[in-house]
N, C-alpha and C positions, 0 to 999 in steps of 0.2 A: 543281182540287183533285186529281182522279184522276191528271192528268199529273204533278203534283208528287210524289205518292206513288210513282208508277212510277219517276220519276227517282231518288228517294231509295233505293228498293229496288235499282235497278240499280247505283247507286254503291256500296252496301253489298256487293253480290255481287262487284263488281270488286275492292274492297279486300280482302275475304276471300280471293278467288282469288289476288291478288298476295301476300298474307301466306303462304298455303299454298305457293305456288311458291317464295317466298324461303326459308321454313323448310325445305322439302324439297330444296332445291338444295344439294348438298354444298359446292360452291365458295363459295356465299354464306354458308354456315354457318361456313366457315373464316375468310372475310373478317370476318364479324360477331364471331367469337371474338377475332380479332386486334385489332379495333377496341375491344372491351370490355377486353381485357388492357392495351392501350396506354393506355386512358383510366384504368384502375384503378391502373396502375403508371407514374407519371411518371418521366421520365428523371432519373437521379441524376447530379449533377455533383460531381466531386471538387474539393477546394480544393488548389491547388498554389502553394506559396510557396518561392522559392529552390530549385526543382527537387524539393522534397519533396511527396509526395502525402498528403493527409489525407482519410480516408473514415470514415463511420459515427461511432462515439463519439469518435474522434480528431479528426474535423472539428469536432464540437460543442465539444470541449475547447479546440481552438485558437481558435475564435470567442470563447469565454468569456475566454480569456487576452488576446486582442487587444482586446476591449472594455475590459478593466481597464487595459491598457497605453496605449490610445488610438492604436494603430497596428497595421497589418497585419503588417509584417515584424518578428517578435519577436527576430530575431537582430541587427537593426540597433540602433545606439545609441538610447536612449530619448529621445523628443522632449520628454517631460514628466516632472517629478519623480515618483518612485515611492515609495510607502510600503514600508518594510522589512517583511519577513514577521512580525517580532515587535513591530511598532509597537503593536498593540492591547493586548498584554500589558503593555508599558511604560506606556501611558496608563492602563490599568486600575489598575496598582499605584500610580501617582501619585494617581489619584482616590480609592483606598482610604485614602490617607494624608491626604486633604483634610479640614480641620476642618469645612467645610460639609457634607461627606458624613457625617462621624461624628456631627454634631449632628442628623441626620434620623432619624426613626423608621423602623424596618424595615417594609417593605411586607408587607401580609397578603393580597395578591392571590392568587386561586386560579385555576389554569389547568386546563382539561380537554384531554386528548389527543384530537386530531381526525384523526390519521393522517398519511400513509398507513400502513395496517397490513399491506399486502401486499408491502412492499419491504424485506426484511431486510438488515441491514448485515453486513459481514464482521468476524469476530472473529479477530485474529491472535495473541492471547496469553491464556492461562488459567493462573492460579496457584492451587494448592491450599494452604490454610492449614495449615502444619505443626503448629500447636498444637491443631488440632481432630482428636482421635483418631478420630472417625467419618469424617473426610475428606469431609464434606458441605459445608464452607465453601470457596467458590471466589471468586476475583476475576477479572474478565474485562475486557479492553480492546477497545473496538470502534472500527474504523477511522473511522466517522462518527458515533459515538454516545457517546463518553466512557467512564467506568469504572462497572462494575456488580458487584454482590455477591449471592451466593446462600448460604443456610445450609441448604438442603434438596436439595443435589446437583442443582441446576438446575431443580427443579420451579417455582420462582418466583424473580424477580430484583428487586433494588432498585438504582436509580441512586444512587451514593453521592458523586458529585462534580459536582453540577449547576452549581457556581460556575465551572467551568473555562471559559476564554474560547476555548480551542481543543479541539474534541472528537475530533480525529483521533489517538486513542491506538493506537499500533501495537506498543508493547513495554512491559513492566513487569518489575520484579525485586524480590523480597523478600529482605531480608538474613537469611541463615541464622543469624547470631549474635544477631539481634534482630528477630523477626518483626514488630514494630510499625513498623519502618522499611521503607518501600517507595519505589521510584522509578518514574516513568512517563515515557516519551518520546513525542513527537508527530511527525506528518508522514510520509506515505507517498510523498512525491515521489522518494525514493531508488530507487523501482522504475522510474520513467520511464513510458513507454507513455502511456495515456490518463489517468493519475492527476493530479488537480488538488489533492490534499490535502496541501499543504505545512504544516509544523508551526510551532510557536512555542517551541522548546526543551523543557525538562523540568519536571516537577512532583515534589514530595516530600511524603511523609506520615510523621510520627513517632508517630501514634496508630492505626496499622493502617487507614487509609482514612477515618477520621472527618472529617478536614480535610486539604486539599491546598494546598500553597503553591508558586508558581512559583519555580524556582531562578534567581535574577537573573543569575548568571554565564553562563547558557546562552542569554540573549536576544541572540544575535549570529549572524553568518553561518555560524559553524562548527557550529551546532546547528539549522539550518533544518529538517532531517529527521533523526530519531534512529531507527535501524533496530533496534538491540539494546543491551541493558544487561546487564552481569555485575557481581556484587558479591562481594568477597572473603568466603569463608565464615567467616573468623575475625575480620573487621573490617567493621562496617557502613558505615564512612566511606571505604573504598577501593573504587572502582568504575571500570570502563572502559565506554565507549560507542562504537559505530560510527555514523558520521554521514555526511550528504551535504548539500551546498549546491545540489543540482540545482533548477532552476526548472522545475517540471512544467507544460508548456504544450502538451500533446498529444503531443509527442515531446521527451524530456528534453534540455535544452541547458545549457551552462555547468555540466557535470557534474563536480564534484570531491567528494572525500571525505576523511575523516580518522578516526583513533582518538584519543579524548580520555581522559585519565586524571586522576583526582582522589583525594586521600588525606585530604580534610577534609570529606567528605559533599557535595561539589559546590560548595563556596565558591570554589575556584580550580581551574584545569585546566591540564594540560600536553599539548600535541599530540605524541604519540609516533609517529604514522604519518600521512603526508600522501600522498594518491593523486590521480591524474588522472581518477578515476572514483569512483562511489559505493562506499563501504565498506558492504557489504550485510549482513554478519554478523560477530559476534565470539562465540566460545564458549571456555570453559575446560574442560580435561580434568577429568572428575568425580573422578578419583583423584589429581590434582595441579594445584592452582590455578595454579602458576607456568607450566605449559605451556598456551598459548592458541593458538587458530587464528582467522584472519580471512579473509574472502573479499571480493574487490574486483571490481566489474563490468567489462564488456568482456572482454578476454583477459588481464587482470591476474592472475586466479586466486587462489591461496591463499598466505597469509603465516603464519609461525609465530613465537611468542615463547617463550623458555625462562626468562624472568626476570620473570614476572608482568606482562608487557605493557610493559616499559620499552624494549625494542628488538625489532625485527621483521626477519625474513628471508624473501624470496620462496622458495616451495617448489612449483615447477610442473613438474618433470621428469616427462614422460609424460602431461601433461594437454593436450588439444586442445579448447579452448573456443571457443564462439561467443557466449557471453553469461554469464548468471548461473550460479553454483555455490553450493550449500549443503552444509555438512559436518556430520557427526555423529561424535563421539568415543566410543570404547569406554569402558565404565564401569570396566573392569579394566586396560586397557593404553592409556596416553596416546599411544602411538605408532601405534595402529591407528585409522585414520580412514576413513570412507566419504564419498564426494562424489557428490552428485546434480547433474548438469549439463545445461545446454542446449548441444548440440553436434552435430557430424556424424559422430562416430566410429562409432556403431552403425548409422547409416542410418535411424534412426527419429526423430531429433531429441532423443532422451532417452538420455543417457549416464550410466553408473554406474562410479565408480572406487573403488579401495581402495589404501591404503598401510599398510604394517606397520612403516615406519621413520620415522615422523613427518613424512612428506611429501617425503623425499629422492627417493623413486621412487613413482610412481603406476602402477597397472595397471588396465586396463579390465576390467569384468565383463560378460559376456554376459547380457542379460535377454531370453529367447526364449520365445515361445509358439507351438506348432504349427509350429516351424521358422522362424518369422519374428521379426525384432526387435520387441519390444513398445514402443510409444510411451507409456510409462506416465506421462509428464508431461502428456500430453494437450494439447500446444501451450501449456501454462501455465507453462513453465519460465523464462519471462522475469522 
């Protein structure tokens, strides 16, 4: 019994001594830290397809698209038939007209929101109701959450279009001549990058958001993603939209775009501009509807129309672009335009341009802080 106790005590002393030596030895501490770090941080492997590398969110996005397509190489011809982006809306519209569906009683099911409540969505468009003198009534389109309305300047919000089958609302427009008429466009795939939120055309309301109806004429490849909508201030039925048919799959492929024009509230459309990249923006001069500007991805730059969007001309002299550009038009002078661009001119990745002759000539504007070019786009100019 005594021998056994002595052996146990001796073993304990040896273990304590070894632990003390190991912890007090600097080289062992370094080795131990490296072991812990390597165990806690497994090696990350990139996904490489056709020489293109996908990491982080883009890797996840690519996997999701590959699962839907049933193949790894998303640039190769599809092995299996694919649903068109607007298929769900088409089938829903058919179902809504079904006599079987009409004969059923409306469900009274009640749902409780269970979260997550810590992951906010991005809001790309807010419209202030022009008929509300207090300016407290707003409409907001959420990239992943549909259409919302507030009557108390944002203190509380109500979802007003729960029936939408595509919740990727990225742009809306209210007719100035009739504020009860509003248009909404879906799909953020026109931005490319890691975005997976392709759209299903457009929706329209004629009762200021109480009910929304899919615009059947937009359920086609020309309207997979709608980036912007502008409405003639004197005619609620005349509108133009900038669109993209990009397939968002981690890195945008098959990227094409167009400007579509309607004069009958969206029943029929005319393609007035076709581009080899996404048309990312269209805007009308506040002081003259006939003068409009549009921006196209890649190095395509800026286009201008002088006839209400019927014809378009490239206006890129002086621009040195590496990607996206957004423009803002002066409220007083339709020929004075500012351009915020992703580029290499300033050395910061954030370039600012201005034109005073309607885009015939662009001049770079220095944005400097403490003598250094300011990267004011914060790497988010794409």
